TORPA-4810 file (N, C-alpha, C, O; in nm, 3 decimals):
<nodes>
NODE_1_-6.502_3.370_-13.843_-6.358_3.370_-13.831_-6.310_3.264_-13.732_-6.211_3.197_-13.758_M
NODE_2_-6.378_3.249_-13.621_-6.340_3.152_-13.519_-6.350_3.009_-13.569_-6.269_2.924_-13.532_G
NODE_3_-6.451_2.982_-13.653_-6.466_2.847_-13.707_-6.351_2.810_-13.800_-6.306_2.696_-13.802_N
NODE_4_-6.303_2.908_-13.877_-6.192_2.881_-13.969_-6.065_2.852_-13.892_-5.988_2.763_-13.931_K
NODE_5_-6.042_2.925_-13.784_-5.922_2.902_-13.703_-5.929_2.763_-13.639_-5.829_2.691_-13.636_V
NODE_6_-6.045_2.727_-13.590_-6.063_2.595_-13.532_-6.042_2.484_-13.634_-5.984_2.381_-13.602_G
NODE_7_-6.089_2.505_-13.755_-6.071_2.408_-13.862_-5.925_2.393_-13.897_-5.875_2.282_-13.914_L
NODE_8_-5.855_2.505_-13.909_-5.712_2.501_-13.943_-5.634_2.430_-13.833_-5.546_2.349_-13.862_V
NODE_9_-5.664_2.460_-13.708_-5.595_2.394_-13.598_-5.626_2.245_-13.594_-5.539_2.164_-13.561_L
NODE_10_-5.748_2.208_-13.627_-5.783_2.067_-13.632_-5.710_1.993_-13.742_-5.661_1.882_-13.720_G
NODE_11_-5.701_2.052_-13.859_-5.628_1.990_-13.970_-5.479_1.982_-13.936_-5.414_1.882_-13.967_V
NODE_12_-5.426_2.086_-13.873_-5.286_2.085_-13.832_-5.260_1.973_-13.732_-5.161_1.900_-13.744_Y
NODE_13_-5.346_1.959_-13.635_-5.329_1.853_-13.536_-5.342_1.715_-13.598_-5.272_1.622_-13.558_N
NODE_14_-5.431_1.699_-13.695_-5.446_1.571_-13.765_-5.320_1.538_-13.843_-5.272_1.425_-13.838_L
NODE_15_-5.266_1.636_-13.915_-5.143_1.613_-13.991_-5.027_1.582_-13.897_-4.944_1.496_-13.927_A
NODE_16_-5.020_1.651_-13.784_-4.915_1.625_-13.687_-4.927_1.485_-13.629_-4.827_1.415_-13.612_N
NODE_17_-5.048_1.443_-13.598_-5.071_1.309_-13.543_-5.031_1.201_-13.643_-4.966_1.103_-13.606_F
NODE_18_-5.071_1.219_-13.768_-5.038_1.121_-13.871_-4.887_1.117_-13.895_-4.830_1.010_-13.911_I
NODE_19_-4.823_1.235_-13.896_-4.679_1.239_-13.914_-4.604_1.174_-13.800_-4.504_1.106_-13.821_G
NODE_20_-4.653_1.195_-13.677_-4.588_1.133_-13.562_-4.610_0.981_-13.561_-4.532_0.909_-13.500_M
NODE_21_-4.713_0.934_-13.627_-4.737_0.790_-13.635_-4.658_0.727_-13.749_-4.607_0.616_-13.735_A
NODE_22_-4.648_0.796_-13.861_-4.580_0.739_-13.978_-4.429_0.741_-13.967_-4.362_0.653_-14.021_L
NODE_23_-4.373_0.838_-13.897_-4.228_0.847_-13.884_-4.166_0.723_-13.823_-4.075_0.664_-13.882_G
NODE_24_-4.211_0.681_-13.705_-4.155_0.559_-13.647_-4.184_0.434_-13.729_-4.101_0.342_-13.733_P
NODE_25_-4.298_0.428_-13.795_-4.331_0.311_-13.877_-4.234_0.300_-13.993_-4.181_0.192_-14.021_V
NODE_26_-4.211_0.411_-14.062_-4.121_0.409_-14.178_-3.978_0.378_-14.134_-3.910_0.298_-14.198_I
NODE_27_-3.934_0.442_-14.027_-3.796_0.417_-13.983_-3.778_0.274_-13.933_-3.673_0.215_-13.955_S
NODE_28_-3.878_0.218_-13.866_-3.864_0.079_-13.821_-3.867_-0.019_-13.938_-3.799_-0.121_-13.934_S
NODE_29_-3.944_0.011_-14.041_-3.944_-0.076_-14.160_-3.809_-0.070_-14.230_-3.758_-0.173_-14.275_K
NODE_30_-3.750_0.049_-14.241_-3.618_0.063_-14.302_-3.515_-0.012_-14.218_-3.430_-0.083_-14.272_I
NODE_31_-3.522_0.004_-14.086_-3.428_-0.062_-13.997_-3.445_-0.214_-14.002_-3.347_-0.288_-13.996_L
NODE_32_-3.567_-0.260_-14.013_-3.592_-0.403_-14.018_-3.541_-0.464_-14.149_-3.491_-0.576_-14.150_D
NODE_33_-3.553_-0.390_-14.258_-3.511_-0.446_-14.387_-3.361_-0.434_-14.411_-3.303_-0.516_-14.482_S
NODE_34_-3.295_-0.332_-14.351_-3.153_-0.315_-14.377_-3.064_-0.367_-14.263_-2.948_-0.399_-14.288_T
NODE_35_-3.115_-0.375_-14.142_-3.040_-0.417_-14.023_-2.917_-0.330_-14.000_-2.815_-0.377_-13.950_H
NODE_36_-2.927_-0.202_-14.036_-2.815_-0.110_-14.020_-2.869_0.025_-13.974_-2.952_0.086_-14.041_S
NODE_37_-2.820_0.072_-13.859_-2.864_0.203_-13.809_-2.814_0.316_-13.899_-2.885_0.414_-13.922_Y
NODE_38_-2.693_0.302_-13.949_-2.637_0.405_-14.036_-2.716_0.421_-14.164_-2.741_0.534_-14.208_G
NODE_39_-2.755_0.311_-14.225_-2.833_0.317_-14.349_-2.973_0.371_-14.323_-3.027_0.445_-14.405_L
NODE_40_-3.033_0.335_-14.211_-3.165_0.388_-14.177_-3.157_0.539_-14.154_-3.246_0.613_-14.195_A
NODE_41_-3.049_0.584_-14.088_-3.029_0.727_-14.066_-3.007_0.799_-14.198_-3.058_0.909_-14.217_F
NODE_42_-2.933_0.738_-14.289_-2.909_0.798_-14.420_-3.039_0.811_-14.499_-3.062_0.914_-14.562_L
NODE_43_-3.123_0.709_-14.496_-3.253_0.717_-14.564_-3.340_0.826_-14.503_-3.410_0.897_-14.575_F
NODE_44_-3.335_0.840_-14.371_-3.412_0.945_-14.306_-3.363_1.083_-14.347_-3.443_1.173_-14.371_S
NODE_45_-3.231_1.100_-14.356_-3.176_1.228_-14.401_-3.216_1.259_-14.545_-3.244_1.374_-14.578_L
NODE_46_-3.218_1.158_-14.628_-3.258_1.179_-14.768_-3.404_1.221_-14.775_-3.438_1.312_-14.851_I
NODE_47_-3.491_1.157_-14.696_-3.632_1.196_-14.696_-3.651_1.338_-14.647_-3.728_1.414_-14.706_L
NODE_48_-3.581_1.376_-14.541_-3.591_1.512_-14.490_-3.535_1.610_-14.593_-3.590_1.719_-14.612_V
NODE_49_-3.426_1.571_-14.658_-3.368_1.657_-14.762_-3.461_1.678_-14.881_-3.455_1.781_-14.947_G
NODE_50_-3.546_1.582_-14.908_-3.643_1.597_-15.017_-3.766_1.678_-14.974_-3.826_1.746_-15.056_L
NODE_51_-3.802_1.671_-14.847_-3.921_1.738_-14.800_-3.900_1.889_-14.782_-3.988_1.968_-14.815_I
NODE_52_-3.783_1.929_-14.729_-3.761_2.070_-14.700_-3.767_2.160_-14.825_-3.828_2.266_-14.817_F
NODE_53_-3.707_2.123_-14.939_-3.723_2.209_-15.058_-3.869_2.220_-15.103_-3.911_2.325_-15.152_P
NODE_54_-3.945_2.112_-15.086_-4.087_2.117_-15.122_-4.161_2.215_-15.033_-4.241_2.296_-15.082_L
NODE_55_-4.135_2.210_-14.903_-4.200_2.304_-14.812_-4.155_2.447_-14.839_-4.236_2.540_-14.830_L
NODE_56_-4.029_2.465_-14.871_-3.978_2.598_-14.902_-4.045_2.654_-15.027_-4.078_2.773_-15.032_F
NODE_57_-4.065_2.568_-15.127_-4.130_2.613_-15.250_-4.278_2.649_-15.226_-4.331_2.739_-15.290_R
NODE_58_-4.342_2.578_-15.135_-4.482_2.606_-15.107_-4.500_2.737_-15.030_-4.606_2.799_-15.038_L
NODE_59_-4.400_2.779_-14.956_-4.414_2.901_-14.876_-4.376_3.027_-14.951_-4.405_3.137_-14.903_T
NODE_60_-4.312_3.015_-15.066_-4.274_3.133_-15.144_-4.400_3.186_-15.214_-4.467_3.112_-15.285_I
NODE_61_-4.431_3.315_-15.193_-4.549_3.371_-15.262_-4.526_3.380_-15.413_-4.416_3.412_-15.459_P
NODE_62_-4.630_3.352_-15.486_-4.620_3.358_-15.632_-4.641_3.502_-15.679_-4.728_3.572_-15.630_K
NODE_63_-4.559_3.543_-15.774_-4.573_3.677_-15.833_-4.685_3.675_-15.935_-4.684_3.597_-16.030_N
NODE_64_-4.782_3.763_-15.914_-4.895_3.767_-16.010_-4.912_3.905_-16.062_-5.001_3.929_-16.143_Q
</nodes>
């Protein structure tokens, strides 16, 4: 049981690390290509708006 918890925490930390690295990279690329803070913020909102329904769908238990 302890090994599974350690594995899950390791995968969680890896995903968190990658997400914290990719977020600034993507936003800086958008900002560099558009030269507009408002447009970069709008793209970020659209990405977050697309991700949250996906996460919500993954957390709903399936009826079997």
